[in-house]
C-alpha positions as CSV (number, residue, x, y, z in Angstrom):
1,M,37.4,38.8,-18.2
2,S,40.9,39.6,-18.0
3,L,43.2,42.9,-18.7
4,K,46.6,42.9,-20.1
5,T,49.7,45.0,-19.6
6,E,53.4,44.9,-21.0
7,R,54.1,42.2,-19.0
8,L,51.3,40.8,-17.0
9,I,47.5,39.4,-17.0
10,L,44.9,40.6,-14.9
11,R,42.3,37.3,-14.9
12,R,39.5,36.3,-13.0
13,W,40.9,33.8,-9.7
14,E,40.4,29.8,-10.2
15,D,40.5,27.2,-7.5
16,G,43.1,25.9,-9.3
17,D,45.0,29.0,-8.0
18,A,45.0,27.8,-4.5
19,G,48.9,26.5,-4.1
20,S,50.2,29.6,-6.1
21,L,48.0,32.1,-3.5
22,Y,49.1,30.0,-0.1
23,E,52.6,30.5,-1.3
24,Y,52.5,33.7,-1.5
25,A,49.8,34.6,1.3
26,K,51.8,32.8,3.9
27,G,54.8,34.8,4.4
28,P,54.7,37.2,7.2
29,D,55.7,40.3,5.3
30,V,52.5,40.0,2.7
31,G,49.4,39.7,4.6
32,P,49.5,41.4,8.1
33,I,51.0,45.1,7.1
34,A,47.7,45.0,4.6
35,G,45.7,44.3,7.8
36,W,45.3,40.5,7.0
37,P,46.3,37.2,8.5
38,A,49.0,35.1,6.7
39,H,47.2,32.2,5.5
40,R,47.7,28.8,7.1
41,S,47.1,26.1,4.2
42,V,46.0,25.5,0.9
43,E,42.8,24.8,1.9
44,E,42.4,28.5,3.4
45,S,43.8,29.7,0.7
46,R,41.5,28.2,-1.5
47,D,38.3,29.1,0.6
48,V,39.6,33.1,0.4
49,I,39.6,32.7,-3.5
50,R,35.9,31.2,-3.4
51,N,34.5,33.5,-0.9
52,V,36.7,36.9,-1.0
53,F,38.1,37.1,-4.8
54,Q,34.7,36.8,-6.3
55,G,33.9,40.8,-6.5
56,R,33.3,41.9,-9.9
57,E,36.5,43.5,-10.3
58,A,38.7,40.9,-8.6
59,Y,42.2,39.9,-10.3
60,A,44.7,37.6,-10.0
61,V,47.8,39.2,-10.8
62,C,50.0,37.1,-13.3
63,L,53.2,37.2,-15.6
64,K,52.6,36.5,-19.0
65,D,55.0,33.9,-19.4
66,D,53.7,31.5,-16.9
67,N,49.8,32.9,-16.0
68,R,50.5,32.2,-12.7
69,A,49.0,34.3,-9.5
70,I,51.4,35.7,-7.9
71,G,49.4,38.4,-6.2
72,A,46.1,40.3,-6.5
73,V,44.3,43.5,-7.3
74,E,40.6,44.5,-7.2
75,L,38.1,47.7,-7.7
76,K,35.8,47.2,-4.6
77,L,32.8,48.7,-5.8
78,N,29.7,50.1,-3.7
79,G,28.5,47.9,-1.1
80,H,31.9,46.2,-0.7
81,A,34.1,49.3,-0.5
82,G,34.8,50.7,3.2
83,L,35.6,54.2,1.3
84,T,32.9,55.4,-0.3
85,G,29.3,54.6,-0.7
86,R,28.6,55.7,-4.4
87,D,28.0,53.9,-7.4
88,D,30.4,55.8,-9.2
89,E,33.6,55.5,-7.1
90,C,35.5,52.6,-6.1
91,E,38.1,51.6,-3.8
92,L,41.4,50.2,-5.0
93,G,43.1,47.1,-3.4
94,Y,46.6,45.2,-4.1
95,W,49.0,43.0,-2.7
96,L,52.1,40.9,-4.4
97,G,54.1,37.9,-3.3
98,K,57.5,38.9,-1.9
99,P,59.8,37.7,-4.6
100,F,58.2,40.0,-7.0
101,W,58.5,43.1,-4.9
102,G,60.6,46.0,-6.4
103,R,60.0,45.2,-10.1
104,G,57.7,47.7,-10.7
105,I,54.7,45.2,-10.7
106,V,51.9,46.4,-8.6
107,P,52.3,50.0,-10.4
108,E,51.8,48.6,-13.3
109,A,48.6,46.1,-12.6
110,A,47.1,49.1,-10.5
111,G,47.8,51.6,-13.6
112,E,45.9,49.3,-15.8
113,L,42.6,49.1,-13.1
114,L,42.7,52.6,-13.1
115,R,42.3,52.7,-16.8
116,H,40.0,50.2,-17.0
117,A,38.1,52.0,-13.8
118,F,37.8,55.3,-15.6
119,E,37.6,54.3,-19.4
120,D,35.2,51.0,-19.5
121,I,33.2,51.0,-16.4
122,G,32.9,55.0,-15.7
123,M,34.1,55.8,-12.3
124,T,34.6,59.3,-11.5
125,R,37.0,58.6,-8.4
126,V,39.0,55.8,-7.2
127,W,40.2,55.6,-3.6
128,A,42.7,53.6,-1.7
129,G,43.9,53.5,1.9
130,W,47.6,52.0,3.5
131,Y,48.1,52.0,7.4
132,E,51.1,53.5,8.8
133,G,53.8,52.0,8.2
134,N,53.3,50.4,4.8
135,A,55.7,53.0,3.1
136,R,55.6,50.1,-0.1
137,S,51.7,50.7,-0.3
138,K,52.1,54.7,-0.1
139,R,54.7,54.6,-3.0
140,V,52.6,52.5,-5.4
141,L,49.5,55.3,-4.9
142,E,52.2,58.2,-5.6
143,K,53.4,56.3,-8.5
144,C,49.7,56.0,-9.8
145,G,49.0,59.6,-9.4
146,F,46.8,59.3,-6.3
147,R,46.5,62.5,-4.0
148,Y,46.7,62.2,-0.5
149,H,43.1,63.0,1.4
150,R,43.0,62.3,4.9
151,R,44.4,60.7,7.9
152,A,42.1,58.3,10.3
153,E,43.5,57.3,13.6
154,G,42.0,54.1,15.5
155,V,40.8,52.4,12.7
156,D,39.5,49.0,13.3
157,V,41.6,46.1,11.7
158,P,38.9,43.2,11.9
159,L,40.4,40.2,10.5
160,L,43.4,41.0,13.1
161,R,41.5,42.4,16.1
162,E,43.4,45.5,16.2
163,K,43.3,49.5,15.4
164,R,45.5,51.4,13.2
165,T,46.1,54.7,12.1
166,C,45.3,54.7,8.2
167,H,45.9,57.3,5.5
168,V,43.5,57.7,2.3
169,S,44.5,59.1,-0.8
170,G,42.2,59.1,-4.1
171,I,42.2,60.0,-7.5
172,T,39.3,61.4,-9.7
173,A,39.0,61.0,-13.8
174,D,39.8,64.3,-14.9
175,Q,43.1,64.2,-12.8
176,W,43.8,60.9,-14.5
177,Y,43.1,62.2,-17.7
178,W,44.9,65.2,-17.0
179,D,48.1,63.0,-15.8
180,R,48.0,61.1,-19.2
181,M,48.1,64.3,-21.3
182,Y,50.4,65.8,-19.6
183,D,52.9,62.8,-19.9
184,A,52.1,62.2,-23.7
185,A,53.1,66.0,-24.8
186,R,56.1,65.6,-22.6
187,A,57.0,62.8,-24.3
188,V,56.8,64.2,-27.8
189,Q,58.6,67.7,-26.5
190,N,61.8,68.1,-28.1
191,A,63.1,71.1,-28.9
192,R,65.5,71.4,-32.1
193,K,66.5,73.5,-34.6
194,I,65.7,72.5,-38.4
195,S,67.4,75.1,-40.0
196,A,68.7,78.6,-39.8
197,Y,64.7,79.9,-40.1
198,V,63.3,76.7,-38.4
199,E,62.7,75.4,-35.0
200,A,60.2,72.9,-33.8
201,G,59.3,71.4,-30.6
202,G,60.1,73.9,-27.8
203,V,56.2,73.7,-27.1
204,A,54.0,70.5,-26.5
205,A,50.1,70.0,-26.8
206,A,47.4,67.2,-26.0
207,V,44.0,67.1,-26.8
208,L,41.8,64.6,-25.6
209,S,39.0,63.3,-27.8
210,S,35.3,62.3,-26.7
211,S,36.4,58.8,-27.5
212,G,39.3,58.9,-24.9
213,K,42.0,59.0,-27.1
214,I,44.9,61.2,-27.0
215,Y,46.4,63.2,-29.3
216,T,50.0,65.1,-29.4
217,G,51.8,68.0,-31.3
218,V,54.4,70.4,-31.2
219,C,54.9,74.1,-32.3
220,V,57.0,74.6,-35.8
221,D,58.6,78.0,-35.5
222,T,59.4,80.0,-38.8
223,C,61.1,83.3,-39.6
224,S,58.0,84.0,-41.4
225,A,54.0,83.6,-40.6
226,L,54.4,79.9,-41.8
227,G,54.8,78.2,-38.6
228,I,52.2,76.4,-36.3
229,C,51.3,76.4,-32.7
230,A,51.9,72.5,-30.8
231,E,47.7,73.1,-30.4
232,R,46.7,73.0,-33.3
233,S,49.3,70.5,-34.4
234,A,48.0,68.5,-32.1
235,L,44.2,69.0,-33.2
236,F,45.2,68.1,-36.8
237,H,46.1,64.3,-35.6
238,T,42.5,63.8,-34.2
239,E,40.1,61.7,-36.4
240,I,38.1,64.6,-36.7
241,Y,40.0,65.9,-39.5
């Protein structure tokens, strides 16, 4: 199974990705800040692929133009997640090779996994955490709409044999759908004067159908009673009409 975005392919890990994984996971700025040691060999990276990256929702992050693994993103389901014990909740994890930092790749990959979590596999909430000082990870979650939840002191980091301060954020399905609806409505809002008697776009609305599709509409104001509100305009675009 694979997922796609505008620039990325998220696919299952393969043994042949070991060389690429090692190239980006050996850097001292990548793993340790996320809680795992830098890889020391291609063989170690291959072992990680075979024994760690085999979760049901674990994906290699690849650019579409070459399909080469440059990072990882995963929804850790119940039994493998450290932040929840519910079947309808999961935990988001991610990292990216340093040469690709600053391009918005992780928010793009994480955003697609959130869509997958809520639309395809029925999650009601997704959790994520970052360690104190990992400002990049914090920013990714903010861009994806996560809400800050709590701070935990003295959290074990077993792979590095140390303790750290961890920050936890989460986003519910309702919050995710609301953010999408808000963005969709703002995208079509465009106040304009059509004529001396008609104005449109000053108010925009979004409607979420039972199929998960979002429909939008804007108001049309006239000098008579023939105008239409944004909500009704959005409803006119749905599949029920």
